SEFIBA-359255 format. One record per residue (C-alpha): x, z, y; residue in one letter. Coordinates in steps of 0.5 Angstrom, whole numbers. Layout:
<nodes>
<node><east>X</east><up>Z</up><north>Y</north><rest>A</rest></node>
...
</nodes>
This chain:
<nodes>
<node><east>34</east><up>-12</up><north>27</north><rest>M</rest></node>
<node><east>27</east><up>-11</up><north>25</north><rest>P</rest></node>
<node><east>24</east><up>-5</up><north>27</north><rest>S</rest></node>
<node><east>22</east><up>0</up><north>21</north><rest>A</rest></node>
<node><east>15</east><up>0</up><north>19</north><rest>K</rest></node>
<node><east>10</east><up>6</up><north>21</north><rest>L</rest></node>
<node><east>7</east><up>9</up><north>14</north><rest>P</rest></node>
<node><east>0</east><up>8</up><north>17</north><rest>N</rest></node>
<node><east>-3</east><up>5</up><north>23</north><rest>Y</rest></node>
<node><east>-9</east><up>9</up><north>23</north><rest>I</rest></node>
<node><east>-8</east><up>11</up><north>30</north><rest>R</rest></node>
<node><east>-7</east><up>4</up><north>33</north><rest>T</rest></node>
<node><east>-13</east><up>1</up><north>30</north><rest>H</rest></node>
<node><east>-17</east><up>7</up><north>32</north><rest>R</rest></node>
<node><east>-15</east><up>7</up><north>40</north><rest>K</rest></node>
<node><east>-16</east><up>-1</up><north>39</north><rest>R</rest></node>
<node><east>-23</east><up>1</up><north>37</north><rest>A</rest></node>
<node><east>-24</east><up>6</up><north>43</north><rest>H</rest></node>
<node><east>-26</east><up>11</up><north>38</north><rest>L</rest></node>
<node><east>-24</east><up>19</up><north>38</north><rest>T</rest></node>
<node><east>-21</east><up>22</up><north>32</north><rest>Q</rest></node>
<node><east>-28</east><up>26</up><north>32</north><rest>H</rest></node>
<node><east>-32</east><up>20</up><north>32</north><rest>E</rest></node>
<node><east>-28</east><up>17</up><north>27</north><rest>V</rest></node>
<node><east>-29</east><up>23</up><north>23</north><rest>A</rest></node>
<node><east>-36</east><up>23</up><north>24</north><rest>F</rest></node>
<node><east>-36</east><up>16</up><north>21</north><rest>L</rest></node>
<node><east>-32</east><up>18</up><north>15</north><rest>L</rest></node>
<node><east>-37</east><up>23</up><north>14</north><rest>G</rest></node>
<node><east>-32</east><up>29</up><north>15</north><rest>S</rest></node>
<node><east>-34</east><up>35</up><north>19</north><rest>K</rest></node>
<node><east>-28</east><up>36</up><north>23</north><rest>T</rest></node>
<node><east>-23</east><up>31</up><north>26</north><rest>S</rest></node>
<node><east>-17</east><up>35</up><north>23</north><rest>A</rest></node>
<node><east>-16</east><up>30</up><north>17</north><rest>S</rest></node>
<node><east>-16</east><up>24</up><north>21</north><rest>I</rest></node>
<node><east>-11</east><up>28</up><north>25</north><rest>C</rest></node>
<node><east>-7</east><up>29</up><north>19</north><rest>R</rest></node>
<node><east>-7</east><up>22</up><north>17</north><rest>H</rest></node>
<node><east>-5</east><up>19</up><north>24</north><rest>E</rest></node>
<node><east>1</east><up>24</up><north>24</north><rest>R</rest></node>
<node><east>3</east><up>22</up><north>17</north><rest>F</rest></node>
<node><east>2</east><up>29</up><north>14</north><rest>Q</rest></node>
<node><east>-4</east><up>27</up><north>9</north><rest>Q</rest></node>
<node><east>-5</east><up>21</up><north>5</north><rest>T</rest></node>
<node><east>-13</east><up>19</up><north>5</north><rest>P</rest></node>
<node><east>-16</east><up>19</up><north>-2</north><rest>N</rest></node>
<node><east>-19</east><up>12</up><north>-4</north><rest>L</rest></node>
<node><east>-26</east><up>13</up><north>-1</north><rest>Q</rest></node>
<node><east>-23</east><up>14</up><north>6</north><rest>T</rest></node>
<node><east>-18</east><up>9</up><north>5</north><rest>L</rest></node>
<node><east>-24</east><up>4</up><north>4</north><rest>L</rest></node>
<node><east>-28</east><up>7</up><north>9</north><rest>A</rest></node>
<node><east>-22</east><up>6</up><north>14</north><rest>Y</rest></node>
<node><east>-21</east><up>-1</up><north>12</north><rest>E</rest></node>
<node><east>-29</east><up>-3</up><north>13</north><rest>I</rest></node>
<node><east>-29</east><up>1</up><north>20</north><rest>L</rest></node>
<node><east>-23</east><up>-3</up><north>22</north><rest>F</rest></node>
<node><east>-24</east><up>-9</up><north>19</north><rest>G</rest></node>
<node><east>-16</east><up>-9</up><north>16</north><rest>T</rest></node>
<node><east>-14</east><up>-9</up><north>9</north><rest>P</rest></node>
<node><east>-11</east><up>-2</up><north>7</north><rest>V</rest></node>
<node><east>-4</east><up>-6</up><north>6</north><rest>R</rest></node>
<node><east>-4</east><up>-7</up><north>13</north><rest>N</rest></node>
<node><east>-7</east><up>0</up><north>16</north><rest>L</rest></node>
<node><east>-1</east><up>3</up><north>11</north><rest>F</rest></node>
<node><east>4</east><up>-2</up><north>12</north><rest>S</rest></node>
<node><east>10</east><up>2</up><north>11</north><rest>G</rest></node>
<node><east>7</east><up>6</up><north>5</north><rest>V</rest></node>
<node><east>5</east><up>-1</up><north>2</north><rest>H</rest></node>
<node><east>12</east><up>-3</up><north>3</north><rest>H</rest></node>
<node><east>15</east><up>3</up><north>0</north><rest>D</rest></node>
<node><east>11</east><up>2</up><north>-6</north><rest>V</rest></node>
<node><east>12</east><up>-5</up><north>-7</north><rest>E</rest></node>
<node><east>20</east><up>-4</up><north>-7</north><rest>H</rest></node>
<node><east>19</east><up>1</up><north>-12</north><rest>K</rest></node>
<node><east>15</east><up>-3</up><north>-16</north><rest>L</rest></node>
<node><east>19</east><up>-9</up><north>-16</north><rest>M</rest></node>
<node><east>25</east><up>-5</up><north>-18</north><rest>R</rest></node>
<node><east>21</east><up>-2</up><north>-24</north><rest>R</rest></node>
<node><east>19</east><up>-9</up><north>-26</north><rest>I</rest></node>
<node><east>26</east><up>-11</up><north>-26</north><rest>R</rest></node>
<node><east>28</east><up>-5</up><north>-30</north><rest>L</rest></node>
<node><east>23</east><up>-6</up><north>-35</north><rest>L</rest></node>
<node><east>25</east><up>-13</up><north>-36</north><rest>I</rest></node>
<node><east>32</east><up>-11</up><north>-37</north><rest>G</rest></node>
<node><east>30</east><up>-6</up><north>-43</north><rest>K</rest></node>
<node><east>25</east><up>-11</up><north>-46</north><rest>L</rest></node>
<node><east>30</east><up>-16</up><north>-46</north><rest>A</rest></node>
<node><east>35</east><up>-12</up><north>-50</north><rest>K</rest></node>
<node><east>29</east><up>-10</up><north>-55</north><rest>S</rest></node>
<node><east>29</east><up>-16</up><north>-58</north><rest>G</rest></node>
<node><east>24</east><up>-22</up><north>-57</north><rest>H</rest></node>
<node><east>18</east><up>-21</up><north>-61</north><rest>R</rest></node>
<node><east>12</east><up>-25</up><north>-59</north><rest>R</rest></node>
<node><east>9</east><up>-19</up><north>-55</north><rest>V</rest></node>
<node><east>15</east><up>-17</up><north>-52</north><rest>T</rest></node>
<node><east>16</east><up>-25</up><north>-50</north><rest>A</rest></node>
<node><east>9</east><up>-25</up><north>-47</north><rest>H</rest></node>
<node><east>11</east><up>-19</up><north>-43</north><rest>K</rest></node>
<node><east>17</east><up>-22</up><north>-40</north><rest>L</rest></node>
<node><east>14</east><up>-28</up><north>-39</north><rest>E</rest></node>
<node><east>8</east><up>-24</up><north>-35</north><rest>V</rest></node>
<node><east>13</east><up>-20</up><north>-31</north><rest>L</rest></node>
<node><east>18</east><up>-26</up><north>-29</north><rest>N</rest></node>
<node><east>12</east><up>-30</up><north>-27</north><rest>A</rest></node>
<node><east>10</east><up>-24</up><north>-22</north><rest>F</rest></node>
<node><east>17</east><up>-24</up><north>-20</north><rest>L</rest></node>
<node><east>18</east><up>-31</up><north>-18</north><rest>R</rest></node>
<node><east>11</east><up>-31</up><north>-15</north><rest>E</rest></node>
<node><east>13</east><up>-25</up><north>-10</north><rest>R</rest></node>
<node><east>20</east><up>-29</up><north>-9</north><rest>A</rest></node>
<node><east>16</east><up>-35</up><north>-7</north><rest>S</rest></node>
<node><east>12</east><up>-31</up><north>-2</north><rest>L</rest></node>
<node><east>18</east><up>-28</up><north>1</north><rest>G</rest></node>
<node><east>16</east><up>-21</up><north>-2</north><rest>Q</rest></node>
<node><east>21</east><up>-20</up><north>-7</north><rest>A</rest></node>
</nodes>
């Protein structure tokens, strides 16, 4: 059975880089390491600029640094896409609706072929 993914792997990457929370805070432009600690303990979600800074600093895409969160978001999005497809399919097939269905179904097929649906 696969192990559950952590919400994020900031601490893991920080430790691999042999950096302290204080050093990462400095690099990210924070005055204290409190926010780094909250990120590592899953108590606070970083803003977009901080997410991008983590990605650049650790050379790892945000989706990998926050793989647990990424997985949850992806799962919810796929569920909502399927719900929207169902609603659109019931609404009649006007040209625009047919195009939306085509785009959404293509997205689902692509994700399925990648083993991510």
